[in-house]
C-alpha positions as CSV (number, residue, x, y, z in Angstrom):
1,M,42.8,15.6,-17.9
2,P,42.5,13.3,-20.9
3,G,41.7,9.7,-20.2
4,A,40.8,10.4,-16.5
5,S,37.2,9.5,-17.2
6,S,38.2,6.1,-18.6
7,N,39.3,5.1,-15.0
8,R,35.8,5.8,-13.7
9,V,33.2,3.0,-13.3
10,E,29.6,3.3,-14.3
11,L,27.2,2.3,-11.5
12,L,24.7,-0.4,-12.0
13,Q,21.1,0.7,-11.7
14,G,20.2,0.7,-8.0
15,T,23.8,0.7,-6.8
16,L,23.8,4.4,-6.1
17,D,20.8,4.0,-3.8
18,M,22.6,1.3,-1.8
19,L,25.8,3.5,-1.6
20,I,23.8,6.4,-0.3
21,L,22.0,4.3,2.3
22,R,25.4,2.8,3.4
23,T,26.9,6.3,3.7
24,L,24.1,7.5,5.9
25,V,24.8,4.7,8.4
26,F,27.6,6.9,9.7
27,G,25.1,9.7,10.5
28,P,23.3,12.6,8.8
29,A,25.0,14.3,5.8
30,H,24.1,16.8,3.1
31,G,24.4,15.9,-0.6
32,H,27.9,17.2,-1.1
33,Q,29.2,15.2,1.9
34,I,27.5,12.0,0.6
35,A,29.2,12.4,-2.9
36,K,32.5,13.2,-1.3
37,H,32.4,10.2,1.0
38,I,31.6,7.9,-1.9
39,R,34.4,9.4,-4.0
40,Q,37.0,9.3,-1.2
41,T,36.2,5.7,0.0
42,T,36.5,4.4,-3.6
43,D,39.8,6.2,-4.3
44,D,38.0,8.4,-6.9
45,V,36.8,5.4,-8.9
46,L,33.1,6.4,-8.2
47,Q,32.3,10.0,-8.7
48,V,28.6,10.8,-8.2
49,E,27.4,13.7,-10.3
50,H,24.8,16.1,-8.8
51,G,22.5,15.1,-11.7
52,S,22.4,11.6,-10.4
53,L,22.8,12.2,-6.7
54,Y,19.9,14.5,-6.0
55,P,17.2,12.6,-8.0
56,A,18.4,9.5,-6.0
57,L,18.1,11.3,-2.7
58,H,14.6,12.5,-3.6
59,R,13.6,9.0,-4.7
60,L,14.9,7.5,-1.4
61,E,13.1,10.2,0.6
62,R,9.8,9.4,-1.3
63,K,10.2,5.7,-0.4
64,G,10.7,6.7,3.3
65,W,14.2,5.2,3.5
66,I,15.8,8.6,4.3
67,A,14.4,11.7,5.9
68,A,15.7,15.3,5.2
69,K,15.8,18.4,7.3
70,W,17.2,21.9,6.5
71,E,19.8,22.9,9.1
72,S,22.4,25.7,9.4
73,A,25.9,25.0,8.3
74,A,28.1,24.0,11.2
75,K,30.9,26.3,10.2
76,D,29.3,29.7,9.7
77,G,25.7,29.2,10.6
78,K,24.7,31.6,7.8
79,R,24.0,29.0,5.1
80,E,21.5,26.1,5.3
81,F,22.0,22.6,4.0
82,K,19.5,19.8,3.6
83,Y,20.8,17.0,5.8
84,Y,19.7,13.5,5.0
85,R,19.5,10.7,7.6
86,L,18.7,7.0,7.4
87,T,15.3,6.0,8.7
88,P,14.5,2.6,10.4
89,S,12.9,1.4,7.1
90,G,16.0,2.6,5.3
91,R,18.2,0.5,7.6
92,K,16.1,-2.6,6.8
93,Q,16.3,-1.8,3.0
94,L,20.0,-1.5,3.3
95,L,20.2,-5.1,4.6
96,V,18.1,-6.2,1.6
97,E,20.3,-4.3,-0.9
98,E,23.5,-5.6,0.7
99,S,22.2,-9.2,0.4
100,K,21.2,-8.7,-3.3
101,W,24.6,-7.1,-4.0
102,K,26.4,-10.0,-2.4
103,R,24.5,-12.5,-4.5
104,L,25.2,-10.5,-7.6
105,T,28.9,-10.1,-7.0
106,D,29.2,-13.8,-6.1
107,A,27.5,-14.8,-9.4
108,I,29.7,-12.5,-11.5
109,A,32.8,-13.8,-9.7
110,G,31.7,-17.3,-10.6
111,V,31.6,-16.4,-14.3
112,M,34.8,-14.4,-14.3
113,W,36.9,-16.6,-12.1
114,P,35.3,-20.1,-12.1
115,A,36.6,-22.8,-9.7
116,P,39.0,-25.1,-11.6
117,E,36.5,-28.0,-11.6
118,Q,33.9,-25.8,-13.3
119,E,36.1,-24.8,-16.2
120,R,35.5,-26.5,-19.5
């Protein structure tokens, strides 16, 4: 569909990690579920490609913020998926990332929509 990609938003570096951690607050999920959750909760604005998702999952796993375990698929039990879950240190890191995100968005909002007394 021409022009559809122009509605997508590129993620800032580090933002994907925060979104993955936030998604896993709701419970363990495999990669496809994580990408689908991000896409659905952003009304298709953010679409995480596998080429970005899996390196991020591996990076978060190396940092100890998530843990992974192979499990049988719930539907048929024949296939296995790697399910990721948030670790206690991942929960702490999510709080750090959320705080940084809040400061960043407040700062950007201040530039984009300054209070009337700040305008020149």
